[in-house]
N, C-alpha and C positions, 0 to 999 in steps of 0.2 A: 646604535642598534637598539630596537625595541623588542623586548622579550614578549612571550606569548600572553602573559598576564591572565586575563579572564577568558581567553580563547582556549577551548578544549576540542579534542578529536572525538567524534561520536559516530555511531552507526545511525545514519539518517534515513536511509532507504535501501531496499534490496537485501535485507537480512534474510537468512535462511529460515524458511518455514518447514523444512523437512529435517531439521536437526534432531528433533525428538518426535515421538509418537503423538499425533493429534488426539484431542479429546472431544467427544460428542456429548452434548448435554442430554438429560433424561428425556426431554421432549423432542429431541432431534432437530431443534431450531437453530442451534448455534454450534460452531466448531471453534475450538481453542487451540492455538499453535504457539509454541515458543519461538520467538523471533528476535534474535539479538539480545538486547537488554530489556525487552518487553514481552508481553503476552498479547497476541492479537486475537480478537473475538470476531469471527466471520459469521455471516448468515448463510445457512446451508441452501437457501432457496435463491437468494439474489447474488451470492458470492461477494458481497460488499463487506468491508471491514467496519464493524459497528463500534468497537472500542479498542483502545490500546491501553493495556494495564501497565503503566510505567511507575517505576519506583526502585527497581533493582539498579545497582551500579556495576554489575558484572553480567556475564553471559547467563541467560536463563537455561537451566539444564533439565527442567521437568515441570509438567503441568498435571495436576491430579484433582479430580472431583472429590469434595468432602463427603465421606459416606453418610454422615448424619444430617447433611443439608445439601440437597441437590442444586441449590442456587448459589453455592459458594465453591470456591476452587482454591487449591494450594499451588504455589509456584516456588521452585527452588532455584538457587543461583550459586555461582562460584564466589559471590561476594560474602558468603557465609550466613545467609539469612533464608528463612522460609516465610513467605507472605501469604496471608489469607485475604481473598478478594470476594466482593460481590460482583460477579461478572456481568450481571444484567444492567447495573448502573455504573460499573467501572469504579467502584469505591474500594479503597484499601481499608480493611477492617483491623488486621493485626500484623505485626512484624515480629517473628520469632528469631532471635539472634542465636545462631548455632555456634559460631566461632571457628568453624572449619569450612573449607569449600565443599559444597554439596554437588555431587555429580548425578545422582538419581534419587527419586522419591517414590515411595509406595505407601499404601494404606490398606487396611483390612477392616471389614465390618465387625469382625469378632474382637478387634482390639480398639476399644474406644479411647479417645484422647491420646493416641499413640501414633506416631509416624515412623516409618522406616526409611532411612537415608543411607546413601553410600558416601563415605568420606575417606580421605587418605589415612593410612595407618600412621599413628603418631611416631612410630620408630623409623619410618621411611622418610628420609629427607628429600628424596628425588620425586616423591609423589607418584610412584609407579605401582605401589601395592595399595589395595583398597580393602575396606571392611564395611560390613553392613551393621548399623547400630539402630537401636530403638530410642526414639526421642519422646519423652513424656511431656506433653504440652501442659504447662501450669495454667490455672485459671487466674485471670487478672483482668481488671477493668482498663488497665493501661494499654495504649496502642503498641508500644514497644515493650516486648517481653523477652527476658533473657532465660534461655533454657539451660538447666544445670544437670538434669538427670539424663545421662546418655549411657545405655547399656549395650555392650557388644553382643551381636547375635551370630554372625559368621565372619570369618577372616579369609583373606586371600580370595576376594570375589572380583568380578569384572566390573569396570565402570560403565559398561554398556547396559542401558536399561532393559534391553531385550534378553539379558542373560539371567534375570531373576523374575520369579512369578510366585503368586500365592495359589494354593489349591484348596478346594472344598470350602471356600469362604474364609480361609485363614487358618485351617487346621494344621497345615504344613507349608513349608517354604522350600522351593526348588531353586538351585543355582547351578549354572554351568560356567566353567572356566577352562579354556584350552581343551584337554582330553578327559575331563572329569565332571561327573554329575553328582551333586551333593543335595540330599533331601533332609531338611530339619523339621522335626515334629515338636510343636510347642508344648503339648501336654506331657510328653515323655522327656522333653529337654534332651533329645538325643538325635544325632544325625547319622545318615548312612551315605557312603561314598561309592560311586560306581565308575571305575576308570575304563577307558577304551585304549586299544592299541593305536599307535600313530597312523599306521597304514594297514589296510586289510589285504586279503590275498589278491584281490583284483587291482590293487594299486590305488584305490580311492583314499581320500583324506577323511579321517574320522573326526577332525576337529569340530567341536561344537560352535555354532554360530548364533543360535537363538533357542528359545523354548517357550512353551505355553502349557498351562495346567487346565485340565477339564474342570468345569464349574461344579459338577455333581459327582463324577466317578473318580476313583483313584487311578488316574491316567495322566502321564506327562508326555507331551510331544516335544521332541528336540530336532532342530535342523542342523545339518552338517555341511562342510565345505564341498563334499562330493555330490551334493544335490539330493541326498537321501533324507527321509524323515523317519525317526524311530519313535514308536509308541511304547512307553515303559509302563509296566504294570507289576503289581505285587512287590513294590519297592520298599515296603515296610519290613522286609527281611533282607539281610545282608547277602545271602547266597541263593535265595529262591526267586529272585527277580526274573522277569521275562520281558522281552521286547519284540515287536514286529516291525518290519521295514516297509516303507512306501517310497517309491522312486518315480518321479517324472521330470524334475528339474535337472538340467544338464550341468549347471554350475551351482555355487553355494546358495543355500536357502537363507534369505535375509530376514524373513519375518514369518511368524506363526501366530494364529489367533483362533480361539474357539468362539462360536456364537454363544449368546447368553444362556440358551437352553442346552448347549452341548451337542446339538444334533449335527453340526458341521464343523469342519476344521478348514481354515483358510491359510494358504501359503503363497509366497511370492518370492521372486528373485530377479535376475538380470534379464529374463526372457520377456518382461513387460506383460506378463500374463498372470491374472488372479485365478488360482486353482481352488476349487471348493470340493473337499473330500467328505463323503458321507461317513459319519461315525459308525463304526461296527459294520459298515458296508463299503470298505475302502476301494473296492473295485469300481464303484460308481462315483464319478467325479464330473464336475462341470467346469467350464473354462470361460473366462472373459478376456479375450486377447486384445492386442494392439492398444495398450494403455499409454504408449508413447515413450516411456523410459523405464529403467530398472526400478522395481519396487523396493523401498527401504523399510517402510513400516506399514502395518495393517492394524486397523482398529474397527470395532463394531459398536454401534450405538446401544445403550442399555435396553432398548425395546427391540433390538434386532432388525429395525427397519432399514438402517443405512449401514453400508460398509464404506470405510475411508482408507485410501491407500496414499502413502507419501512416496514420492519418486525422486530419483537422483537429479532430475532437472529442476529441483526446487518447486515442485508442484504437488498439490493435494487434490485427489480425485474423489468425488462423492458418488457412490454407486447405490442404486436401489436394489437391495437384496440379490446382488450378483446377476442382475438382469440387464440393466442399462446404466450408462453414466448420466447422472442428472445435473452435475455441476463440476466445474474445474476451477480451482483457485491457483493461479499461476503467479509465482514470485519471480524475482530476477534469476535467470538461468545462470548458474555458476559453471565455469569450465575454463578451457584454455582460450584466453583472449588474444587473438592474433591481430585484430584491427586496433586502431586507436579508439579512445573514447570520443564519441561525437555527440553533438546536440542538434536535433532536427530543428531548423529555423522555423518551421511551421507549428509543430505541436510542442516544441520545447522539451521533447522527450530525449532521454539518454539512449543512444544507439550503440550497440556493440554486438559481438558474437553471441548467439543464443544456442538453439538446438543445432545439431550438426547440419551445415549447409544453409543456415538461416541467419538473419540479422533480427535482433529483438528491439522493439521500441518500448522503452520503459519510462513511465511517468514518475519523475522524482517528487512532484508535489503530492500526488495521490498514492505514491508507493504501490503502483499497480502496473502490470504488463498491459500495454495497449494492444499490440498485435505482433506477430512474427511475419517477416518477409522471406519467402523461400527464394534464395539466390541461386543455388545449384540446380534446383528443380529436378532432382533425381532421388530415388528411393534410397534411404540410408540402410546399409546392411550392418547389423550388430555382430561383428566378428572381429576378434582381436587380431592384429597384424595386417589387416586388409587396408590398403591405401585408397582413400577416397577423396573426392574434391573437398577443399576447405576454403572458406572465405578468409583472405589474409589482409586485404586492404579495402578501405571504403572512404568516401569523401562526399560532402554536400556542397552545392553552390550557395551563394549568399542568400538567395530567396527561397531555397528549399524546393525548387522546381526540378532539380536534377540530382541524381545519386549515381556515383561511380563505384563499382565494386570490382575487385580482382579475386579470382578463384584459381587455385592451382592444385595439381596432383603430381606428386613426385614418387614414381615407382623405381625400384632398383634396376629392373631389367629393361626399363623404357625411358624415353626422354621426358623432360619436364613438360607437363601440359598446362597451358595458361589460357585464361579467358578474361577479357576486359569487357564488362557489361555496363551500359548506360541505361538508367531507369528514369522515366518521366513521371511526374506526379499527375494523377488523374483526379480531377475535381469531383467527378461523379462517384467514384468508388472510394475517394479519400485515401488512396494508397498509391504505391508506385507500380508502374507497368513497364515491362521490358521494352526498350526502344531499339537498342543496337547491341549486338554481340560481336566482339572482335576476337577471333581466335588467333592465338600466337601473336599478340601485339608486340612482343619483344622476343629475342632469342635466348634470354636468360631470365632469372628471377627478377621481378619488379620490386624495387626498394621503396618507392614512395609515389603517391598520387596526390594532386592538389588542384583545386579550381581557382580561377581568378575571382577574388571575393568582392570586387568593386561592383556595387549595386547599379551604378549608372553606366556601366560598360555596354556597348552596342552588341558585342558578340560574346557568347559563352565559350570559355576556353578551359581546357583540361590539360595538365602536364603530367607525364609519367616518366619516372627514371628507372633504369634497369642496370643489372650487372653486366649487360652486354656492351657497356661503354657509351650508350646513347641515352638521350632524353628526347621524348616525342611530345609534340603539341597536337592535341585533338580539338577540332573545331566543329561546332554545329553548323551543318550546311543545308541549304535549301534542297528540296527533292529535285533530282536530275530530270525526271519525267513527270508529266502532269498526272499520270495515272497512279503515281506513288501516293501512299497514304499521308506521309508527313516527312519532316526533316530527319536526317540521320547524321551520324558523326563520322568525320573523315580525318585522316592525318594531315596536318597543315605544315609541320616543320619537324625536322630531325636534327638534333644538335649533338656535338661531342667536343671534347677538349683534350687533345694530345694523348688519346688512348687511355685516359684515366677513367676510373669507374665512378659514376655518380652515386652518392649515398643518400642525399636528401635534397629537397627543394622547397621554396617558399615564395609567395607573392607578397608584394607590399600592400598596404591597406587600400590604396587607391588603384591598384592593379597596373601601375605604370612600370614596375620593375619586377623582374624575376631573378631570384638568386638560386643557383644550382651549385652544390658542393661536390667537386671532383676530388675526392680524397683530401689532400692538404690544401687545395686551392678552391676559393669561392669565386665563382664567375657571376657577373651581374649582366642581365640581358634586357633588351627593350622588346616587349612582346608585340609591339606594333610593327616593327621592321625586322625583328630577330637579329638585331645588331648586338655584338658583344661590346658592352660599354666599358667594363673594367674588370680587373681581377684583384682579389685580395688574398694574400698568402702571408702566413706568420710562422712562428716556431713549428717544427714538425709535429705531426699528429693528425690523423684523419678527422674530418669534421663529422660529428654525429647528429647535431641538431642545428637548425637555423630558424630565427624568428625576427621579423621586422618589428620595429617600434611602432606605436600608434599615437594618434593625436599629436600632442606637443613633442613627442619623442620619435616622430616618423622618420627623422634623418638618421636613425641609428639602426644597425643590424647586429643582432646578437648571435653568437655561435658557441658551441661546446666542442671540445676536441677529445680524442682518445688519450691524449697526454695529460688529462685532468686540468684543462684550462677553460675558463669562461672568458670569452673575448667580446669586446664591443667595438664595432667599426663605425666611423663617421662617414656617411656616404657623400657628404659635401666636400670633404677633404680627401676622401679615399685613403684614410689612414686609421691606424689602431688608436681608439680613444682611451681605453683602459683594458686591463686584463687581470685576472686573479686566479690563483691555483685552487681549484675545486673539482672534486670527482662528481660531476653532475650526471646523474642517471637519466634525468628528464628535464627538459626546458620547455615552457609553454607561456603563451601570452594571454592576457585578459582582453577580449575583443571590445569591451566597453570602457576601458581606461588605459592609462599608460603602464600599468603594473605588469610585471612578469614574475613567474614563480620558478624556482630552481630546486629540485629535489636532489640532495647530495647523500650518497651512501658512504657511511663511515662507521667502522667498528661493528659491523653486523646490523646496524640500524640506519634509518633514513632521517635526515634533517631537512627542514624546509626554510628557504630564504625567499622573501618577497622584496622586490626592488624595482626601481625605475632605471631604464638604460642611461638616463642623463646623470644619475648619481650612483657611484659605486658603493655607497653606504646603504645597507638593507633597511627597508622600512619596517620589516617584521621578521622574526626568526622563531622557529619552534624546534627544539632538540628532540630527537627520537620520537617522531610521530608514529612510527611502527617499526617492527623488526623486518630485516631484509630490505631489498631494493624496491623502489616504486618505479614502475615502467609505464603505467597508464594513469593519466589524470586529465581533467578538463575543467575549465571555468564555465559554469552554467549561469545564464542570466536569471536574475530574481524576478518574480512576479511583481513584488512591491519593493521599492528601494528602502534600505535601512537608513535611519537617521542617526548614525553613531558619530559622536563628536570626539571620541577618544582616538588618539593617533594610532594606537596598536590595532584597531579594528576597522579603520576607515577603508582599507582595501577590500573588505567584505561587503561594502554598502551596495554595490551594483551587481556583483556576481558572487556566486558561491563556488568554492573549490572542492571538487570531488576527486578521490584517487582510489586505486585498487591496490590492496596489499598482495603479498606473495601467496596468501591463503584465499585469494579472490574475494575478500571482504570489501564492500563498498563503504568508504569512510568519507567524512566531510568535517569542515571546521565550522564551529558555531560559537557565538558569544554568550556570555552569561545572561545578558538582557534578553536575547532571543530564546534561550532555554526557559527563562522565567515566563516569557510570554506564551510559549507552547504549553508549559505546565499549567498556567492559569486557564488557558482555553480548554485544556483537557479536564480540568476540575469543574468547569462551568457546565454542570450536568442538567440543572433544572432552571428554567427561566420563566418569569411571570406566572408563578404559582402552578408548577407542574406542567409547563409547556416545554417539551423536550427540544434540544437543539438538533433539528432534522433539516435535510435539504429543503423541505416544504416551508419550515419556519424561516430559513434563511431567505427564501424568495418573498414571503408575505409578511414576515415579522416586522421588518422595518417600515413597510407601508402601513401596517396596523398601528405601530407606535407613532408614526407621524400623524395619523388621523386622530389618535387620542390626544396628542399634544395640541393640534389645531382646534379641537372641539372647545366651544365656549363653556363656561361654568354652568350656565342655566340649562343647556341641553344635557350636560353630564349629570346634573342633579335630577332632571326629569327621567333620564335613563335609569339612574340609580333607584328612583322611586318605583319603577315598573317591576312588579313582582312576577316571578316565574310561576307558571301554572302548576303549583305543587299539588293541587287537589284534582288534577286531571285524572279521568278514569283510565286513560291509557297508561299513565305512570303507575297508578295503583295496580293495574293488571300485571304490569311488568314486575313490580316489586313483591306482590303478595301471592301470585300464582306459583305453584311448584314448578321447577325448571323442567321436570320430565313430562309435564302435560302442556307446556307452552307450545304454540305453533312456531313455524320457522321464523327466523329473524327477519327475512325479507318481507314476510307478511306483517309483522309488528312494526317494521320501520316506518311504513307510510302513516300508520295510526299515530305513532309517537311524534313524527315530524309535524303532522297536522295539528296535534294538540299544543304544540309550541307556537303556532302561528296565531296572529291576531286577525280577527275577521275584518277585512277592509270594507266589504259591502255594508255591513251593519253600521260602521262608523260613518260611511258616506250618507246612508239613509237618515240617520239621526241628525247629522250636520245639515242636510237639506231641509229636514222638518223644522229645525230651529231657525234656519234662515227664512223660511216661509212665514213663521210666526212673527219674527222680527219685522219683516216687510209689511205684513198686514197691520201690525200694531202701529208702525210708522204712518201708514196711510190713514188709519183711523185718527191718529193724533192730528195729522195735518187737516183733515176734514172738520174735526171738532174745533180746532183753533180758528178755522175760517168762520164757522158758525158763531162761535163766541164773539169774535171780533165784529161780525155783522150785527149781532144783537146788542152789543154795547154802544153802538153809534146812535145818537138821538135823531129822530126824524125831523125833517125841515118844518113840518106843520107844528109840531110841539114847540120847537124853538121859537117859531114866530108867534105862537099864542101866549107866550110868556109863562107857560106852566113850569112848575119846579121839577127838576130832574132828580130821580131817586139816586141815593149814593150807590157806588159800585159794590157788587158782592165780593166777599173775600176770595182771592185766587187760590187754587189748589196746587199742591206740589206735584211733581211728576210721578212720584210713587203713589200718591193718593189718586191721581187721575188714572194710573194704570190699574189700581185696585177697583176703582169705580167701573172701568170698562169691563173688567173680569166679571163683576157682579151683574152687569147688564147682559152679559152673554149666558148667564145661567138660565136653565130651564125652570120656569116657575109654574108650569102647567099643573104640577101636583097640588099646588096651593088652591088653584081654581077648582079642581076636583074635590078637594077637601071642603071648600066653602059650599059647593053645590050639594054635598051630602048633608 
């Protein structure tokens, strides 16, 4: 057995972005959210994730802008550290070691070099009591700094960040916990406490849920479980305090926030409505309804231009001054997962339950929601106790062309309502369109649905099993009439086995066999003729999961039983190959290899075993991957295959294993080499002298690099010698003219670009002129050479007369001849005029 070694369990995607209040930067360009063990930096205009600030080894519990530098941000974590980041470049500046888990973080402009954090009380071993302490940040040039000055401010505070706030820029501090409001004044070093009764006369609950302090006035707004908002004033006296009450929310107020100038108060709750109250004119209020889910946090940008609301469906909505929604940043929707985890064969997206009545398609590579598919197609009513349709089963075919879903509604006074829906993928809309709806496909609850996954099969086949004792095969049939638009689904076969209830089903990799588990008996069928081939029965215990082996292990069938047995059958001999005693909560196979994964629940935690059906010895094991039982997991294919040579991590080469914990956290397994590669890529912030790693660079950067590599040295030298037009009048105008008198950028852009261009027409004219001169010189040379050669030849009469021939004149060089021709061309008329005078 190979232990986990360098493989660790991490949050890879789908972390909560609504866990803590988001932070908007001063220029309203970026939004920062705590997400798992990292801080994500989003663009408020494009909704894209710009950076991930990674470095914490525990859950990030708070994000806070540094008051003295608006380009830096603090982050706190349960790993006992506070880190300072430059969020524009994603650079870690300092790490302050606190030594205790940090659950909330605050800062005040009046308290320089001091942070306020919430940590567990040292006397409380169960970590249920918390205290607010002030941390004095020491000055050091080292990146890792240990903080030693911790001074207690308040004790018995709430770990909820919404329960503590600073007033008047840091003159006082307000905290709520249960039924008590406490106000601490820093100058007086004195606190006042204001308790409330548990229930008022009308039966409402007075428990505090959140608070907010007015930025300029002495006013504290508190939210309560009964939906009321109280505005506290004159709280610097123990007995002379007053409060007024506002009431619109019908349930608990989850968040309160004042605008930067204090002119408005924002509130939100489960109604999915943002309420804006006029300060000192509380009868006037504005509403922004239908935000999609319950509001958990509200924040306002420092300039007051943007409002941000976090929602219970792991979403952040960006709103322009309570007028309209400008952007929505959607994370993985957390909730009750009724379907299995699926992977869309087309988009490679993770598919599972999302909003009520929807399936969400979530990109694991980009960590972003692609879209929601409305399955129920009914308006969801937010009312507790009301039974509504829920999506409970889903399955894809091998090509991703078809999607099957099962929705049910179980009311106490009525019968179970079931709908089986078949969805066809539309190439034009790049989404699924409803093709067939089958009402009441079974008489009882459906326990499983699965497609025949053979890619080369002629017909598309779907099998559903139900507690009514039958399994049904649904086949895509051609339209019965020519006027019909397209093919639809019909029932092709109904099977049963001695009145037993089918629990699960599975097709073999080639689609030639179908295994259906009827309680303790496994039946194997031929889908071509629907002939019962054989039955497999072993020690008592209902079969919970069935998986066929793949590739070289295709002759094996794996199953788990309620009596805590993991069994392997050989389909060639129809006998039990091996079995072992294991409490397997989930069994699944890797579609790209022979490997299988078994999650086993033991002693309150879950262990993982990876094995091949041909060998009972595990290839890999990992103890206590999480607390509680794992009931949902999936092997997702990788975009690029890993090249790991270590035996302990080879099972991760082709696929990556994702699973969901009991707290609906999406986790995965990763190797140390993969973590180092991701960390190195995140640190590569600047390339080729301040060329940022952007999608545009990824498209053109490699092409530019190849051009530079293929360029010959002479051309590169000539390019290097070409000087930029530093003395351009346009550049001087841009640099020397005051900014407030400059014309618009669009007007200057054309001038600036033209100044950088080289005149092609001038070069061509000069080149043509030079060529003409060279041609004329060549013609003159040829004519003169002919003349010289003719003059040098002696005449026939002279030769015959026997006269002596004069010796040849000395020949001129080419340079001398060229100079002589130049002199001949000169204008000597001025000399004649001079002589005449």
